[in-house]
PyMOL Python script that loads the backbone (N, CA, C, O; Angstrom):
from pymol import cmd

cmd.read_pdbstr("""\
ATOM      1  N   MET A   1    -107.602 -56.800 -61.472  1.00  0.00           N
ATOM      2  CA  MET A   1    -107.985 -55.647 -60.708  1.00  0.00           C
ATOM      3  C   MET A   1    -109.083 -56.003 -59.701  1.00  0.00           C
ATOM      4  O   MET A   1    -109.120 -55.436 -58.609  1.00  0.00           O
ATOM      5  N   ASP A   2    -109.956 -56.914 -60.044  1.00  0.00           N
ATOM      6  CA  ASP A   2    -111.033 -57.295 -59.130  1.00  0.00           C
ATOM      7  C   ASP A   2    -110.487 -57.889 -57.838  1.00  0.00           C
ATOM      8  O   ASP A   2    -111.037 -57.652 -56.762  1.00  0.00           O
ATOM      9  N   VAL A   3    -109.405 -58.660 -57.942  1.00  0.00           N
ATOM     10  CA  VAL A   3    -108.782 -59.220 -56.733  1.00  0.00           C
ATOM     11  C   VAL A   3    -108.244 -58.091 -55.865  1.00  0.00           C
ATOM     12  O   VAL A   3    -108.411 -58.111 -54.646  1.00  0.00           O
ATOM     13  N   SER A   4    -107.602 -57.113 -56.484  1.00  0.00           N
ATOM     14  CA  SER A   4    -107.069 -55.978 -55.723  1.00  0.00           C
ATOM     15  C   SER A   4    -108.186 -55.237 -55.009  1.00  0.00           C
ATOM     16  O   SER A   4    -108.044 -54.860 -53.845  1.00  0.00           O
ATOM     17  N   LEU A   5    -109.292 -55.028 -55.702  1.00  0.00           N
ATOM     18  CA  LEU A   5    -110.417 -54.327 -55.078  1.00  0.00           C
ATOM     19  C   LEU A   5    -110.949 -55.079 -53.869  1.00  0.00           C
ATOM     20  O   LEU A   5    -111.282 -54.466 -52.855  1.00  0.00           O
ATOM     21  N   ARG A   6    -111.032 -56.387 -53.964  1.00  0.00           N
ATOM     22  CA  ARG A   6    -111.507 -57.179 -52.822  1.00  0.00           C
ATOM     23  C   ARG A   6    -110.526 -57.094 -51.650  1.00  0.00           C
ATOM     24  O   ARG A   6    -110.945 -57.007 -50.496  1.00  0.00           O
ATOM     25  N   LEU A   7    -109.242 -57.117 -51.939  1.00  0.00           N
ATOM     26  CA  LEU A   7    -108.240 -57.062 -50.876  1.00  0.00           C
ATOM     27  C   LEU A   7    -108.182 -55.691 -50.211  1.00  0.00           C
ATOM     28  O   LEU A   7    -107.949 -55.593 -49.006  1.00  0.00           O
ATOM     29  N   LEU A   8    -108.390 -54.650 -50.979  1.00  0.00           N
ATOM     30  CA  LEU A   8    -108.291 -53.291 -50.444  1.00  0.00           C
ATOM     31  C   LEU A   8    -109.510 -52.884 -49.619  1.00  0.00           C
ATOM     32  O   LEU A   8    -109.422 -51.971 -48.798  1.00  0.00           O
ATOM     33  N   GLU A   9    -110.618 -53.535 -49.823  1.00  0.00           N
ATOM     34  CA  GLU A   9    -111.876 -53.263 -49.130  1.00  0.00           C
ATOM     35  C   GLU A   9    -112.508 -51.933 -49.542  1.00  0.00           C
ATOM     36  O   GLU A   9    -113.728 -51.863 -49.694  1.00  0.00           O
ATOM     37  N   ARG A  10    -111.717 -50.885 -49.724  1.00  0.00           N
ATOM     38  CA  ARG A  10    -112.249 -49.584 -50.143  1.00  0.00           C
ATOM     39  C   ARG A  10    -111.684 -49.262 -51.518  1.00  0.00           C
ATOM     40  O   ARG A  10    -110.467 -49.144 -51.665  1.00  0.00           O
ATOM     41  N   PRO A  11    -112.537 -49.118 -52.529  1.00  0.00           N
ATOM     42  CA  PRO A  11    -112.044 -48.920 -53.893  1.00  0.00           C
ATOM     43  C   PRO A  11    -111.202 -47.667 -54.088  1.00  0.00           C
ATOM     44  O   PRO A  11    -110.360 -47.628 -54.986  1.00  0.00           O
ATOM     45  N   GLU A  12    -111.410 -46.648 -53.272  1.00  0.00           N
ATOM     46  CA  GLU A  12    -110.626 -45.413 -53.456  1.00  0.00           C
ATOM     47  C   GLU A  12    -109.143 -45.614 -53.141  1.00  0.00           C
ATOM     48  O   GLU A  12    -108.334 -44.734 -53.434  1.00  0.00           O
ATOM     49  N   ARG A  13    -108.774 -46.742 -52.555  1.00  0.00           N
ATOM     50  CA  ARG A  13    -107.367 -47.038 -52.286  1.00  0.00           C
ATOM     51  C   ARG A  13    -106.635 -47.580 -53.515  1.00  0.00           C
ATOM     52  O   ARG A  13    -105.407 -47.653 -53.529  1.00  0.00           O
ATOM     53  N   LEU A  14    -107.387 -47.956 -54.533  1.00  0.00           N
ATOM     54  CA  LEU A  14    -106.792 -48.543 -55.734  1.00  0.00           C
ATOM     55  C   LEU A  14    -106.272 -47.457 -56.662  1.00  0.00           C
ATOM     56  O   LEU A  14    -106.976 -46.492 -56.956  1.00  0.00           O
ATOM     57  N   ALA A  15    -105.042 -47.618 -57.119  1.00  0.00           N
ATOM     58  CA  ALA A  15    -104.464 -46.730 -58.127  1.00  0.00           C
ATOM     59  C   ALA A  15    -103.745 -47.602 -59.138  1.00  0.00           C
ATOM     60  O   ALA A  15    -103.077 -48.569 -58.771  1.00  0.00           O
ATOM     61  N   SER A  16    -103.880 -47.262 -60.402  1.00  0.00           N
ATOM     62  CA  SER A  16    -103.247 -48.060 -61.445  1.00  0.00           C
ATOM     63  C   SER A  16    -102.632 -47.152 -62.492  1.00  0.00           C
ATOM     64  O   SER A  16    -103.209 -46.132 -62.870  1.00  0.00           O
ATOM     65  N   ILE A  17    -101.453 -47.539 -62.955  1.00  0.00           N
ATOM     66  CA  ILE A  17    -100.848 -46.856 -64.101  1.00  0.00           C
ATOM     67  C   ILE A  17    -101.026 -47.707 -65.350  1.00  0.00           C
ATOM     68  O   ILE A  17    -100.612 -47.310 -66.440  1.00  0.00           O
ATOM     69  N   ALA A  18    -101.641 -48.880 -65.195  1.00  0.00           N
ATOM     70  CA  ALA A  18    -101.765 -49.823 -66.303  1.00  0.00           C
ATOM     71  C   ALA A  18    -103.193 -50.007 -66.801  1.00  0.00           C
ATOM     72  O   ALA A  18    -103.400 -50.352 -67.965  1.00  0.00           O
ATOM     73  N   ASP A  19    -104.178 -49.781 -65.940  1.00  0.00           N
ATOM     74  CA  ASP A  19    -105.553 -50.100 -66.301  1.00  0.00           C
ATOM     75  C   ASP A  19    -106.473 -48.910 -66.091  1.00  0.00           C
ATOM     76  O   ASP A  19    -106.790 -48.568 -64.952  1.00  0.00           O
ATOM     77  N   PRO A  20    -106.907 -48.271 -67.174  1.00  0.00           N
ATOM     78  CA  PRO A  20    -107.788 -47.111 -67.034  1.00  0.00           C
ATOM     79  C   PRO A  20    -109.149 -47.450 -66.429  1.00  0.00           C
ATOM     80  O   PRO A  20    -109.882 -46.551 -66.015  1.00  0.00           O
ATOM     81  N   GLU A  21    -109.494 -48.733 -66.374  1.00  0.00           N
ATOM     82  CA  GLU A  21    -110.767 -49.139 -65.767  1.00  0.00           C
ATOM     83  C   GLU A  21    -110.766 -48.928 -64.253  1.00  0.00           C
ATOM     84  O   GLU A  21    -111.819 -49.024 -63.622  1.00  0.00           O
ATOM     85  N   ALA A  22    -109.614 -48.645 -63.665  1.00  0.00           N
ATOM     86  CA  ALA A  22    -109.552 -48.413 -62.222  1.00  0.00           C
ATOM     87  C   ALA A  22    -110.488 -47.284 -61.817  1.00  0.00           C
ATOM     88  O   ALA A  22    -111.170 -47.383 -60.797  1.00  0.00           O
ATOM     89  N   ALA A  23    -110.530 -46.226 -62.592  1.00  0.00           N
ATOM     90  CA  ALA A  23    -111.400 -45.087 -62.270  1.00  0.00           C
ATOM     91  C   ALA A  23    -112.867 -45.478 -62.346  1.00  0.00           C
ATOM     92  O   ALA A  23    -113.671 -45.038 -61.523  1.00  0.00           O
ATOM     93  N   ALA A  24    -113.220 -46.294 -63.320  1.00  0.00           N
ATOM     94  CA  ALA A  24    -114.607 -46.723 -63.465  1.00  0.00           C
ATOM     95  C   ALA A  24    -115.049 -47.606 -62.301  1.00  0.00           C
ATOM     96  O   ALA A  24    -116.247 -47.751 -62.055  1.00  0.00           O
ATOM     97  N   LYS A  25    -114.104 -48.189 -61.593  1.00  0.00           N
ATOM     98  CA  LYS A  25    -114.427 -49.073 -60.474  1.00  0.00           C
ATOM     99  C   LYS A  25    -114.226 -48.385 -59.126  1.00  0.00           C
ATOM    100  O   LYS A  25    -114.207 -49.047 -58.088  1.00  0.00           O
ATOM    101  N   GLY A  26    -114.078 -47.067 -59.138  1.00  0.00           N
ATOM    102  CA  GLY A  26    -113.985 -46.319 -57.888  1.00  0.00           C
ATOM    103  C   GLY A  26    -112.575 -45.975 -57.453  1.00  0.00           C
ATOM    104  O   GLY A  26    -112.385 -45.307 -56.437  1.00  0.00           O
ATOM    105  N   GLY A  27    -111.587 -46.420 -58.209  1.00  0.00           N
ATOM    106  CA  GLY A  27    -110.193 -46.134 -57.867  1.00  0.00           C
ATOM    107  C   GLY A  27    -109.664 -44.955 -58.658  1.00  0.00           C
ATOM    108  O   GLY A  27    -110.421 -44.067 -59.050  1.00  0.00           O
ATOM    109  N   HIS A  28    -108.382 -44.951 -58.886  1.00  0.00           N
ATOM    110  CA  HIS A  28    -107.725 -43.855 -59.590  1.00  0.00           C
ATOM    111  C   HIS A  28    -106.866 -44.416 -60.712  1.00  0.00           C
ATOM    112  O   HIS A  28    -106.107 -45.365 -60.517  1.00  0.00           O
ATOM    113  N   TYR A  29    -106.994 -43.826 -61.870  1.00  0.00           N
ATOM    114  CA  TYR A  29    -106.096 -44.150 -62.977  1.00  0.00           C
ATOM    115  C   TYR A  29    -105.097 -43.016 -63.054  1.00  0.00           C
ATOM    116  O   TYR A  29    -105.476 -41.858 -63.229  1.00  0.00           O
ATOM    117  N   VAL A  30    -103.836 -43.339 -62.925  1.00  0.00           N
ATOM    118  CA  VAL A  30    -102.787 -42.333 -62.919  1.00  0.00           C
ATOM    119  C   VAL A  30    -102.011 -42.451 -64.216  1.00  0.00           C
ATOM    120  O   VAL A  30    -101.320 -43.441 -64.457  1.00  0.00           O
ATOM    121  N   TRP A  31    -102.134 -41.439 -65.039  1.00  0.00           N
ATOM    122  CA  TRP A  31    -101.414 -41.442 -66.308  1.00  0.00           C
ATOM    123  C   TRP A  31    -100.023 -40.890 -66.049  1.00  0.00           C
ATOM    124  O   TRP A  31     -99.864 -39.821 -65.462  1.00  0.00           O
ATOM    125  N   VAL A  32     -99.039 -41.616 -66.485  1.00  0.00           N
ATOM    126  CA  VAL A  32     -97.658 -41.178 -66.263  1.00  0.00           C
ATOM    127  C   VAL A  32     -96.968 -40.922 -67.592  1.00  0.00           C
ATOM    128  O   VAL A  32     -97.266 -41.552 -68.607  1.00  0.00           O
ATOM    129  N   ARG A  33     -96.062 -40.005 -67.554  1.00  0.00           N
ATOM    130  CA  ARG A  33     -95.265 -39.701 -68.729  1.00  0.00           C
ATOM    131  C   ARG A  33     -93.806 -39.954 -68.355  1.00  0.00           C
ATOM    132  O   ARG A  33     -93.241 -39.219 -67.545  1.00  0.00           O
ATOM    133  N   PRO A  34     -93.190 -40.986 -68.936  1.00  0.00           N
ATOM    134  CA  PRO A  34     -91.791 -41.277 -68.611  1.00  0.00           C
ATOM    135  C   PRO A  34     -90.894 -40.070 -68.895  1.00  0.00           C
ATOM    136  O   PRO A  34     -91.025 -39.419 -69.931  1.00  0.00           O
ATOM    137  N   ASP A  35     -90.011 -39.788 -67.990  1.00  0.00           N
ATOM    138  CA  ASP A  35     -89.081 -38.681 -68.137  1.00  0.00           C
ATOM    139  C   ASP A  35     -87.670 -39.262 -68.245  1.00  0.00           C
ATOM    140  O   ASP A  35     -87.206 -39.921 -67.315  1.00  0.00           O
ATOM    141  N   PRO A  36     -86.988 -39.031 -69.356  1.00  0.00           N
ATOM    142  CA  PRO A  36     -85.649 -39.629 -69.531  1.00  0.00           C
ATOM    143  C   PRO A  36     -84.622 -39.154 -68.509  1.00  0.00           C
ATOM    144  O   PRO A  36     -83.562 -39.765 -68.372  1.00  0.00           O
ATOM    145  N   GLU A  37     -84.920 -38.076 -67.791  1.00  0.00           N
ATOM    146  CA  GLU A  37     -83.974 -37.602 -66.773  1.00  0.00           C
ATOM    147  C   GLU A  37     -84.099 -38.385 -65.460  1.00  0.00           C
ATOM    148  O   GLU A  37     -83.174 -38.374 -64.649  1.00  0.00           O
ATOM    149  N   ASP A  38     -85.211 -39.053 -65.246  1.00  0.00           N
ATOM    150  CA  ASP A  38     -85.407 -39.783 -63.992  1.00  0.00           C
ATOM    151  C   ASP A  38     -84.362 -40.866 -63.747  1.00  0.00           C
ATOM    152  O   ASP A  38     -83.799 -40.917 -62.653  1.00  0.00           O
ATOM    153  N   PRO A  39     -84.075 -41.743 -64.727  1.00  0.00           N
ATOM    154  CA  PRO A  39     -83.040 -42.755 -64.469  1.00  0.00           C
ATOM    155  C   PRO A  39     -81.685 -42.139 -64.140  1.00  0.00           C
ATOM    156  O   PRO A  39     -80.952 -42.667 -63.305  1.00  0.00           O
ATOM    157  N   ALA A  40     -81.349 -41.034 -64.786  1.00  0.00           N
ATOM    158  CA  ALA A  40     -80.069 -40.373 -64.498  1.00  0.00           C
ATOM    159  C   ALA A  40     -80.058 -39.825 -63.075  1.00  0.00           C
ATOM    160  O   ALA A  40     -79.037 -39.895 -62.391  1.00  0.00           O
ATOM    161  N   ALA A  41     -81.177 -39.286 -62.629  1.00  0.00           N
ATOM    162  CA  ALA A  41     -81.266 -38.762 -61.262  1.00  0.00           C
ATOM    163  C   ALA A  41     -81.142 -39.898 -60.253  1.00  0.00           C
ATOM    164  O   ALA A  41     -80.476 -39.746 -59.228  1.00  0.00           O
ATOM    165  N   LEU A  42     -81.772 -41.025 -60.531  1.00  0.00           N
ATOM    166  CA  LEU A  42     -81.647 -42.179 -59.640  1.00  0.00           C
ATOM    167  C   LEU A  42     -80.214 -42.695 -59.606  1.00  0.00           C
ATOM    168  O   LEU A  42     -79.705 -43.053 -58.544  1.00  0.00           O
ATOM    169  N   ALA A  43     -79.566 -42.732 -60.760  1.00  0.00           N
ATOM    170  CA  ALA A  43     -78.167 -43.180 -60.814  1.00  0.00           C
ATOM    171  C   ALA A  43     -77.277 -42.247 -60.001  1.00  0.00           C
ATOM    172  O   ALA A  43     -76.367 -42.709 -59.313  1.00  0.00           O
ATOM    173  N   ALA A  44     -77.525 -40.951 -60.070  1.00  0.00           N
ATOM    174  CA  ALA A  44     -76.728 -39.987 -59.308  1.00  0.00           C
ATOM    175  C   ALA A  44     -76.926 -40.204 -57.805  1.00  0.00           C
ATOM    176  O   ALA A  44     -75.962 -40.155 -57.041  1.00  0.00           O
ATOM    177  N   LEU A  45     -78.167 -40.443 -57.379  1.00  0.00           N
ATOM    178  CA  LEU A  45     -78.423 -40.730 -55.965  1.00  0.00           C
ATOM    179  C   LEU A  45     -77.687 -41.991 -55.523  1.00  0.00           C
ATOM    180  O   LEU A  45     -77.106 -42.027 -54.439  1.00  0.00           O
ATOM    181  N   ALA A  46     -77.713 -43.016 -56.355  1.00  0.00           N
ATOM    182  CA  ALA A  46     -77.017 -44.262 -56.024  1.00  0.00           C
ATOM    183  C   ALA A  46     -75.516 -44.038 -55.945  1.00  0.00           C
ATOM    184  O   ALA A  46     -74.856 -44.554 -55.043  1.00  0.00           O
ATOM    185  N   ASP A  47     -74.974 -43.271 -56.882  1.00  0.00           N
ATOM    186  CA  ASP A  47     -73.536 -42.987 -56.875  1.00  0.00           C
ATOM    187  C   ASP A  47     -73.108 -42.257 -55.606  1.00  0.00           C
ATOM    188  O   ASP A  47     -72.000 -42.462 -55.110  1.00  0.00           O
ATOM    189  N   ARG A  48     -73.984 -41.409 -55.084  1.00  0.00           N
ATOM    190  CA  ARG A  48     -73.667 -40.659 -53.861  1.00  0.00           C
ATOM    191  C   ARG A  48     -73.990 -41.456 -52.599  1.00  0.00           C
ATOM    192  O   ARG A  48     -73.781 -40.971 -51.487  1.00  0.00           O
ATOM    193  N   GLY A  49     -74.495 -42.666 -52.766  1.00  0.00           N
ATOM    194  CA  GLY A  49     -74.838 -43.489 -51.618  1.00  0.00           C
ATOM    195  C   GLY A  49     -76.124 -43.063 -50.934  1.00  0.00           C
ATOM    196  O   GLY A  49     -76.369 -43.435 -49.786  1.00  0.00           O
ATOM    197  N   GLU A  50     -76.943 -42.294 -51.620  1.00  0.00           N
ATOM    198  CA  GLU A  50     -78.191 -41.787 -51.045  1.00  0.00           C
ATOM    199  C   GLU A  50     -79.400 -42.622 -51.451  1.00  0.00           C
ATOM    200  O   GLU A  50     -80.525 -42.317 -51.055  1.00  0.00           O
ATOM    201  N   LEU A  51     -79.183 -43.649 -52.219  1.00  0.00           N
ATOM    202  CA  LEU A  51     -80.262 -44.527 -52.656  1.00  0.00           C
ATOM    203  C   LEU A  51     -79.822 -45.957 -52.421  1.00  0.00           C
ATOM    204  O   LEU A  51     -78.766 -46.382 -52.892  1.00  0.00           O
ATOM    205  N   ALA A  52     -80.619 -46.677 -51.707  1.00  0.00           N
ATOM    206  CA  ALA A  52     -80.284 -48.068 -51.434  1.00  0.00           C
ATOM    207  C   ALA A  52     -81.481 -48.945 -51.775  1.00  0.00           C
ATOM    208  O   ALA A  52     -82.625 -48.590 -51.492  1.00  0.00           O
ATOM    209  N   VAL A  53     -81.212 -50.067 -52.372  1.00  0.00           N
ATOM    210  CA  VAL A  53     -82.247 -51.035 -52.691  1.00  0.00           C
ATOM    211  C   VAL A  53     -81.915 -52.308 -51.939  1.00  0.00           C
ATOM    212  O   VAL A  53     -80.836 -52.878 -52.104  1.00  0.00           O
ATOM    213  N   HIS A  54     -82.846 -52.747 -51.114  1.00  0.00           N
ATOM    214  CA  HIS A  54     -82.616 -53.963 -50.347  1.00  0.00           C
ATOM    215  C   HIS A  54     -82.862 -55.172 -51.247  1.00  0.00           C
ATOM    216  O   HIS A  54     -83.933 -55.314 -51.836  1.00  0.00           O
ATOM    217  N   VAL A  55     -81.867 -56.029 -51.343  1.00  0.00           N
ATOM    218  CA  VAL A  55     -81.980 -57.256 -52.128  1.00  0.00           C
ATOM    219  C   VAL A  55     -82.238 -58.402 -51.163  1.00  0.00           C
ATOM    220  O   VAL A  55     -81.407 -58.703 -50.306  1.00  0.00           O
ATOM    221  N   ASP A  56     -83.383 -59.034 -51.306  1.00  0.00           N
ATOM    222  CA  ASP A  56     -83.725 -60.168 -50.457  1.00  0.00           C
ATOM    223  C   ASP A  56     -82.895 -61.376 -50.840  1.00  0.00           C
ATOM    224  O   ASP A  56     -82.292 -62.023 -49.982  1.00  0.00           O
ATOM    225  N   GLN A  57     -82.863 -61.683 -52.141  1.00  0.00           N
ATOM    226  CA  GLN A  57     -82.095 -62.831 -52.627  1.00  0.00           C
ATOM    227  C   GLN A  57     -81.608 -62.565 -54.041  1.00  0.00           C
ATOM    228  O   GLN A  57     -82.266 -61.886 -54.829  1.00  0.00           O
ATOM    229  N   ALA A  58     -80.445 -63.114 -54.340  1.00  0.00           N
ATOM    230  CA  ALA A  58     -79.929 -63.121 -55.705  1.00  0.00           C
ATOM    231  C   ALA A  58     -79.855 -64.581 -56.136  1.00  0.00           C
ATOM    232  O   ALA A  58     -79.239 -65.412 -55.469  1.00  0.00           O
ATOM    233  N   LEU A  59     -80.481 -64.868 -57.241  1.00  0.00           N
ATOM    234  CA  LEU A  59     -80.537 -66.242 -57.745  1.00  0.00           C
ATOM    235  C   LEU A  59     -79.986 -66.283 -59.162  1.00  0.00           C
ATOM    236  O   LEU A  59     -80.110 -65.305 -59.900  1.00  0.00           O
ATOM    237  N   PRO A  60     -79.378 -67.401 -59.552  1.00  0.00           N
ATOM    238  CA  PRO A  60     -78.938 -67.521 -60.946  1.00  0.00           C
ATOM    239  C   PRO A  60     -80.156 -67.612 -61.863  1.00  0.00           C
ATOM    240  O   PRO A  60     -81.231 -68.044 -61.447  1.00  0.00           O
ATOM    241  N   LEU A  61     -79.972 -67.205 -63.095  1.00  0.00           N
ATOM    242  CA  LEU A  61     -81.057 -67.213 -64.070  1.00  0.00           C
ATOM    243  C   LEU A  61     -81.709 -68.591 -64.176  1.00  0.00           C
ATOM    244  O   LEU A  61     -82.908 -68.694 -64.435  1.00  0.00           O
ATOM    245  N   ALA A  62     -80.935 -69.626 -63.979  1.00  0.00           N
ATOM    246  CA  ALA A  62     -81.469 -70.986 -64.048  1.00  0.00           C
ATOM    247  C   ALA A  62     -82.543 -71.239 -62.986  1.00  0.00           C
ATOM    248  O   ALA A  62     -83.326 -72.181 -63.111  1.00  0.00           O
ATOM    249  N   GLU A  63     -82.584 -70.403 -61.944  1.00  0.00           N
ATOM    250  CA  GLU A  63     -83.581 -70.558 -60.881  1.00  0.00           C
ATOM    251  C   GLU A  63     -84.681 -69.506 -60.984  1.00  0.00           C
ATOM    252  O   GLU A  63     -85.282 -69.134 -59.976  1.00  0.00           O
ATOM    253  N   ALA A  64     -84.945 -69.027 -62.194  1.00  0.00           N
ATOM    254  CA  ALA A  64     -85.977 -68.012 -62.402  1.00  0.00           C
ATOM    255  C   ALA A  64     -87.349 -68.498 -61.945  1.00  0.00           C
ATOM    256  O   ALA A  64     -88.136 -67.719 -61.406  1.00  0.00           O
ATOM    257  N   ALA A  65     -87.636 -69.763 -62.154  1.00  0.00           N
ATOM    258  CA  ALA A  65     -88.936 -70.300 -61.722  1.00  0.00           C
ATOM    259  C   ALA A  65     -89.066 -70.209 -60.198  1.00  0.00           C
ATOM    260  O   ALA A  65     -90.137 -69.880 -59.689  1.00  0.00           O
ATOM    261  N   GLN A  66     -87.999 -70.494 -59.480  1.00  0.00           N
ATOM    262  CA  GLN A  66     -88.020 -70.387 -58.022  1.00  0.00           C
ATOM    263  C   GLN A  66     -88.214 -68.929 -57.601  1.00  0.00           C
ATOM    264  O   GLN A  66     -88.960 -68.648 -56.663  1.00  0.00           O
ATOM    265  N   ALA A  67     -87.549 -68.009 -58.287  1.00  0.00           N
ATOM    266  CA  ALA A  67     -87.726 -66.583 -57.983  1.00  0.00           C
ATOM    267  C   ALA A  67     -89.177 -66.174 -58.198  1.00  0.00           C
ATOM    268  O   ALA A  67     -89.735 -65.417 -57.404  1.00  0.00           O
ATOM    269  N   TRP A  68     -89.782 -66.667 -59.256  1.00  0.00           N
ATOM    270  CA  TRP A  68     -91.188 -66.359 -59.537  1.00  0.00           C
ATOM    271  C   TRP A  68     -92.073 -66.889 -58.409  1.00  0.00           C
ATOM    272  O   TRP A  68     -92.982 -66.196 -57.952  1.00  0.00           O
ATOM    273  N   ARG A  69     -91.808 -68.118 -57.961  1.00  0.00           N
ATOM    274  CA  ARG A  69     -92.598 -68.694 -56.875  1.00  0.00           C
ATOM    275  C   ARG A  69     -92.446 -67.865 -55.589  1.00  0.00           C
ATOM    276  O   ARG A  69     -93.432 -67.593 -54.904  1.00  0.00           O
ATOM    277  N   LEU A  70     -91.224 -67.471 -55.272  1.00  0.00           N
ATOM    278  CA  LEU A  70     -90.989 -66.653 -54.080  1.00  0.00           C
ATOM    279  C   LEU A  70     -91.740 -65.322 -54.185  1.00  0.00           C
ATOM    280  O   LEU A  70     -92.337 -64.858 -53.213  1.00  0.00           O
ATOM    281  N   ASN A  71     -91.703 -64.725 -55.355  1.00  0.00           N
ATOM    282  CA  ASN A  71     -92.395 -63.461 -55.566  1.00  0.00           C
ATOM    283  C   ASN A  71     -93.899 -63.623 -55.387  1.00  0.00           C
ATOM    284  O   ASN A  71     -94.549 -62.768 -54.785  1.00  0.00           O
ATOM    285  N   ARG A  72     -94.448 -64.702 -55.900  1.00  0.00           N
ATOM    286  CA  ARG A  72     -95.884 -64.947 -55.802  1.00  0.00           C
ATOM    287  C   ARG A  72     -96.328 -65.155 -54.353  1.00  0.00           C
ATOM    288  O   ARG A  72     -97.470 -64.854 -54.007  1.00  0.00           O
ATOM    289  N   LEU A  73     -95.441 -65.663 -53.513  1.00  0.00           N
ATOM    290  CA  LEU A  73     -95.786 -65.843 -52.100  1.00  0.00           C
ATOM    291  C   LEU A  73     -95.956 -64.509 -51.385  1.00  0.00           C
ATOM    292  O   LEU A  73     -96.694 -64.405 -50.406  1.00  0.00           O
ATOM    293  N   GLY A  74     -95.258 -63.484 -51.890  1.00  0.00           N
ATOM    294  CA  GLY A  74     -95.384 -62.155 -51.306  1.00  0.00           C
ATOM    295  C   GLY A  74     -94.748 -62.001 -49.943  1.00  0.00           C
ATOM    296  O   GLY A  74     -95.144 -61.129 -49.168  1.00  0.00           O
ATOM    297  N   ARG A  75     -93.775 -62.829 -49.640  1.00  0.00           N
ATOM    298  CA  ARG A  75     -93.169 -62.773 -48.304  1.00  0.00           C
ATOM    299  C   ARG A  75     -91.709 -62.343 -48.335  1.00  0.00           C
ATOM    300  O   ARG A  75     -91.012 -62.452 -47.326  1.00  0.00           O
ATOM    301  N   THR A  76     -91.245 -61.865 -49.461  1.00  0.00           N
ATOM    302  CA  THR A  76     -89.858 -61.404 -49.526  1.00  0.00           C
ATOM    303  C   THR A  76     -89.773 -59.993 -48.962  1.00  0.00           C
ATOM    304  O   THR A  76     -90.740 -59.232 -49.005  1.00  0.00           O
ATOM    305  N   ARG A  77     -88.624 -59.663 -48.444  1.00  0.00           N
ATOM    306  CA  ARG A  77     -88.362 -58.311 -47.943  1.00  0.00           C
ATOM    307  C   ARG A  77     -87.301 -57.693 -48.837  1.00  0.00           C
ATOM    308  O   ARG A  77     -86.105 -57.817 -48.570  1.00  0.00           O
ATOM    309  N   GLY A  78     -87.727 -57.045 -49.871  1.00  0.00           N
ATOM    310  CA  GLY A  78     -86.797 -56.451 -50.818  1.00  0.00           C
ATOM    311  C   GLY A  78     -86.923 -57.108 -52.172  1.00  0.00           C
ATOM    312  O   GLY A  78     -87.876 -57.840 -52.437  1.00  0.00           O
ATOM    313  N   LYS A  79     -85.969 -56.844 -53.010  1.00  0.00           N
ATOM    314  CA  LYS A  79     -86.004 -57.303 -54.397  1.00  0.00           C
ATOM    315  C   LYS A  79     -85.397 -58.688 -54.556  1.00  0.00           C
ATOM    316  O   LYS A  79     -84.508 -59.095 -53.809  1.00  0.00           O
ATOM    317  N   LEU A  80     -85.905 -59.391 -55.548  1.00  0.00           N
ATOM    318  CA  LEU A  80     -85.299 -60.645 -55.984  1.00  0.00           C
ATOM    319  C   LEU A  80     -84.517 -60.319 -57.250  1.00  0.00           C
ATOM    320  O   LEU A  80     -85.040 -59.682 -58.165  1.00  0.00           O
ATOM    321  N   VAL A  81     -83.274 -60.754 -57.298  1.00  0.00           N
ATOM    322  CA  VAL A  81     -82.398 -60.433 -58.413  1.00  0.00           C
ATOM    323  C   VAL A  81     -82.035 -61.719 -59.128  1.00  0.00           C
ATOM    324  O   VAL A  81     -81.673 -62.710 -58.493  1.00  0.00           O
ATOM    325  N   LEU A  82     -82.132 -61.705 -60.440  1.00  0.00           N
ATOM    326  CA  LEU A  82     -81.670 -62.841 -61.254  1.00  0.00           C
ATOM    327  C   LEU A  82     -80.322 -62.465 -61.839  1.00  0.00           C
ATOM    328  O   LEU A  82     -80.180 -61.436 -62.500  1.00  0.00           O
ATOM    329  N   SER A  83     -79.342 -63.305 -61.589  1.00  0.00           N
ATOM    330  CA  SER A  83     -77.991 -63.071 -62.114  1.00  0.00           C
ATOM    331  C   SER A  83     -77.816 -63.796 -63.438  1.00  0.00           C
ATOM    332  O   SER A  83     -78.150 -64.974 -63.570  1.00  0.00           O
ATOM    333  N   VAL A  84     -77.290 -63.075 -64.408  1.00  0.00           N
ATOM    334  CA  VAL A  84     -77.002 -63.653 -65.712  1.00  0.00           C
ATOM    335  C   VAL A  84     -75.494 -63.799 -65.808  1.00  0.00           C
ATOM    336  O   VAL A  84     -74.762 -62.813 -65.725  1.00  0.00           O
ATOM    337  N   GLY A  85     -75.037 -65.013 -65.980  1.00  0.00           N
ATOM    338  CA  GLY A  85     -73.593 -65.248 -66.045  1.00  0.00           C
ATOM    339  C   GLY A  85     -72.993 -65.363 -64.652  1.00  0.00           C
ATOM    340  O   GLY A  85     -73.711 -65.509 -63.662  1.00  0.00           O
ATOM    341  N   GLU A  86     -71.676 -65.295 -64.587  1.00  0.00           N
ATOM    342  CA  GLU A  86     -70.989 -65.441 -63.305  1.00  0.00           C
ATOM    343  C   GLU A  86     -71.068 -64.162 -62.507  1.00  0.00           C
ATOM    344  O   GLU A  86     -71.172 -63.065 -63.056  1.00  0.00           O
ATOM    345  N   ARG A  87     -71.017 -64.330 -61.177  1.00  0.00           N
ATOM    346  CA  ARG A  87     -71.044 -63.150 -60.302  1.00  0.00           C
ATOM    347  C   ARG A  87     -69.657 -62.686 -59.980  1.00  0.00           C
ATOM    348  O   ARG A  87     -69.487 -61.705 -59.256  1.00  0.00           O
TER     349      ARG A  87
END
""", "prot")
cmd.dss("prot")
cmd.show_as("cartoon", "prot")
cmd.util.cbc("prot")
cmd.orient("prot")
């Protein structure tokens, strides 16, 4: 979280759903309650073609380390997908 605070410059820009210490450091802690209907709503949007996820690259599971490295660089445009088995 300290790295995020340094990058954001203003602590009020920080929000976390994972670390309640965000509020103590000037940010916001957002408590979320998972709703089992949300995944179904997202699936319905996808089925109607109203939800699109941009996939930057799809890599085989054997290249998971490469996917991790690409993710750490922070220069991908969209999601990295690991394929399990044949495509």
